[in-house]
Residue, then its C-alpha position, 0 to 999 in steps of 0.5 A: m138669684g145666683s146668676i144676678q149676683k154673679w152679674l152684679c158682682p156686689p161687694d159684701p158690706w157685711k164683713n165690715f159690719n161684723v168687724a165693727r160689731e165685734s170690735r165695739h163694747k156691747e153697750t157702745g152706741v146704745w145711747f144714740v140708738k135709743g135717743k131722740t134723733i134716731s126716733e125722729w129720723k125713723d118718723s121723718g119725711p120722704s128721703s130724709l137723710l141723717w148725717i153722723n160725722g166725727k173726727r178720726q184723729l187723736s191729739p198726738s199727746a194721747y200717744i205719749f204713754a206709749e211713745t216715751d219713757a217718761l211715763p211708766v205705763r208699760s209691762g216692762r217690754w218695749e215692743e208691747r207698747p206700740l201694740v197697745c197703742q194700735t189697739f186703741h188707735a183702731f177704735l178711736l179712728r173709727t168710732y162713728s163706724l161703731v155707732s153706725s153698727a149699733i144703728i144697723e143692729e137696731i134696724k136689723t131687729m126691725q127687719n127681722s120683725g117685718l117692720a123694715s127693709l135694710a141695705i148697708f154699705y161700707y166704703d173701704f179704701r182697702e177694697d177697690r169695689k168699695k171705693h166707687v159708687s158702682g159697688l154701692l149701687s150693685s150691693v144695695l140692689f142685690q141686698l134689696c131684691d129679695q126683700a120684696d117681690s116687686y123689688y126682685d121683679i124690677l131687678s130681674g127685668f133689668y137683668s133681662t134688658y142686659r141680655n141676661g148678664a151678657q152686657s154690663p150696665g153703667d153707673d147711670e143705669l144702675v142709679q135708674c134701676l135703684m130709683d125705679l125700685l125705691k119708687r115702687p111702693g114696698p111693704r115696709p120702709v127702706y133704711l139705707v146706711i152708708d158708712a165711712l163716706d170719706e173713704c170714697p176717693s176724692t181725686s182731682s179728676l173732672s168727676s171723682p168717685r166721691e163727687k159722683l157719690l155725693s151727687f147720687l145722695e143729692d138725687l136720692v133726697e131730691a126724689q122725695l121717696p116716701n119709704l126711704r130713710i138714709c143714714v150716712t157717716s163720715r168725717p166732716e170734710v169740706d166737700i162732704t159738709a158742703i153737700l150733706e149739711p144743706i140736704a140733711f134732715r139732721s146733722v150730728s157731730l159725735h164730737d159734741e155728744s156727751g154719750q160718746k165719751g161714755d162709749i170711749i171709757k167703756y171700751i178702754e176699760s174693757i180692753v185694759d181688763t181683757n187684753n193679754n198684753m196688759q194682764n201683768w200691769n199693776v192697777e196704777h198703770k192701768q188706770l193711767v192708760i184709762d185716764v190719759l186716753t179718756k182725757k186726750a181723745d180729742g173728738m171722734 
């Protein structure tokens, strides 16, 4: 395994998962995981794709409490207000990632009980290996290879084909290896969760990284792999919507989900209650923060 890992050099998506899990309130996303959509996705047909999308902007008026002197929502020190704003901003920008972390935790529970195989990937513009389809493919292959003997055999044979790591495969070869692996009947269904697809770069080149990724997802769905279930989260950008909406088993806009507002309220209340920078604020000012951010969070 060590030699294969060194050869593939797979990026680690679990550190992104840990950040998302530690950032969210413990009840965030529970309403979604326990809802009808996830249950139906688990029981759906071959290569079914669940697309969870949401905005990542706040209305500028949501920041007014932190950016003007008109509202007395501050502890008395100017420099603290931007810090508080950033705290909430980070959460509200990536709410769909917090929902995906709840889904991953649900599937991990199934995996620990022997009921599922799981592979995850987080696109992340801050890490080069997490911006391209090669990073996704190498990571998913490595995650799956020790979850069934047949999966390991396929990857081990693939490694041998490339002179035991002396040569490097291209993206097309990695795709074919993953397809071969997923076509092999496994002992349990495979769940593939891809977060923040919109952070995969969309460039003006002939074939951008995002275009390659979307084409790969189309191929996965078209392959109708009986044991595969796919979950993707992203903003509803035009190019992503054009590809994913027609092929998705179900598309879910978090902006339209009532449970999402409850997640926001729980998180904001927990930060107001525990953040050291707010401990000296009076009750009225704390409540104003909760009310303004809850009201102005214009979609996730």
